[in-house]
C-alpha positions, 0 to 999 in steps of 0.5 A: 499500500502507498505511504500515506504521505504519497497517497496522491500522485501527479503525472505530467510535464516535469516543470508542471509537476515538480512542485507537487513533490514538496507537499508529499505527492508522488510525482512522475514526469511524462513526455510521451504516451508510453511514459504516461501509461507506465506512470499510471500503471506504476501508481495504481499498482503501488496503491495510489488512488488519486492521480492528477494528470496534466491535461496535455498528458491526459489527452495523449492517453484517452484509453487509459482515462476510459479504462479507469473512468468507472473504477471505484478504486482510482480517480484520474483527474486532469489538471492544467499544465504549465501552459494553462488549461485546454478545457479538457478537464472541465469538459470531463467534469461537465460530462460526468455531472451530466451523466450522473444528474441527467442534465447539464447543471453547469449551464455551459459556463464558458469560463474554464 
């Protein structure tokens, strides 16, 4: 099982994720889809259940995000990277809320 200080992981561009290490998160830099897939697999198998992934890296591994989308054991959460947001994370939140509630209660807020 993961160390409680490292119960949360972060995957993404090295300049975007380095600071997360200082607050006790497990950090893995990834520049390619293969590196990102490997990082997710290693974190999940080591017991990390919440994994933040920068949006640019998340966009490279849609099949991995889909694989864990319904899993109660792990949450893969897109966050803005060093270049800012692409809107990908908010689109996923909106889709999940609409799926759960049956309507888009976020009312197409354009600020993302």
